[in-house]
N, C-alpha and C positions, 0 to 999 in steps of 0.2 A: 504494500500500500504506500501511498504518497500523501503527505500532509502539506497543506499550503496555508500559510498565515500571512494575511495582508496587514499593512500599516500605512499611515500617512493621510488618511481621509480627514475631512473637517469642513469648516465653513470658510468661504473666501468670497471676496467681492468680485463682481464682474471685471474682467481684465487682469485678474490676479493669476497666481500660479500655485500649483500643488505638485508634490511628488509622491506617488504611491510606490510601495515596495511589497514584494511577495517573496517569502522565504520558503523554499521547498526542502522537505526532509523525508527520510524513508527510502523507498526503492527508486531513487531518482534516475538510476541507470535505465529505467523503462521509458523515460520521457523522451519524446521527439520534438516537442514544441512547448512553448508557454505563451500565455497571452492574458489580455484583459477584456472582459465583457462588462456591460452595464445594463441595469434595468431601472427605468424610471417608473414612478407610480402609474398603474394602469396600462403599462406598455410591456411588450415582450422584451426578453433579454436580447441584447444585440452585441455584435462584435465591435470592439474598439480598436485593438491592435494585437498582432501576434508576431512571434519571432520563432523561427525554427532552430533546431540544434546546429544548423549550418550558418545561422546568422541572417537568413532572409526575413525581411519584415513585410507586414501587410497592415494597412490602416483603413478604417472606415473613411469614406469621403468627407464626412462631417468633421473629422479631427485632423485631417492631413494638413501639415504645415504648422499645427499648433501643439500636437502631442508627439512625444518621442518615446519609443520603447527600447529598452536596452537590457542586457543581461550581464551578470557577473558569474561566470562559471565556477570560479574559485570559491564563491560564497553561496552558490546555488540560489541566487536571487534574480528576480526580474523586476525592473522598475518602469514606471510610466511617468515621464515628466510632462505635466500638463500646463501649458501657457495660454495666455489670452482666453481665459475661461469665460464661458457664457452661461446665462441662467439655464439654457437648455442642456447643459452638461450635467445638471443636477441628477443624481442617480445613485444607486448602490453599485459599486464597482466590485466585480468578482475576478479573482485570479483563477486562471485555468491552466491545466497542463495536459498535454496529449499523451496518452498511454499507448506505446507502440505494441503492447501485448494484446490489448482488447479493443483498441481504437475508440475507447470511450474516455471522455475527459475526467480528470479529477478537478474538484472545485474547492475554492476557499470559502470562508464564511461570509465574505463581503465586507466592504467598508463604505460608509456613507460619504458622499461628496455633495456639498450644497453650495451653489453659487448664487449669492443674493446680496443685495445692498441693504 
């Protein structure tokens, strides 16, 4: 099994920045990608950004140019730098990790990000 623990959420004003981090532990050798998803109230969970074990990244159109995903393999962490935040970025952000054994993702507990003045 793999455990994912997120940190770094909070309240920020529009135009501000936040950095989310996700620490993976357990059977991390099974992972072939990590990423961030978000779910706003009344909406479905959606992809924000992913990064593969080879370093390839993918972003939702709505966050391109504002968010940057990165990984630190030595620390088994993935981070999401969020700049120029907008109220519509308000959501619970979930860390996800791809399981190469089952093709089913592992999920973290989520961290709240609120963008409001």
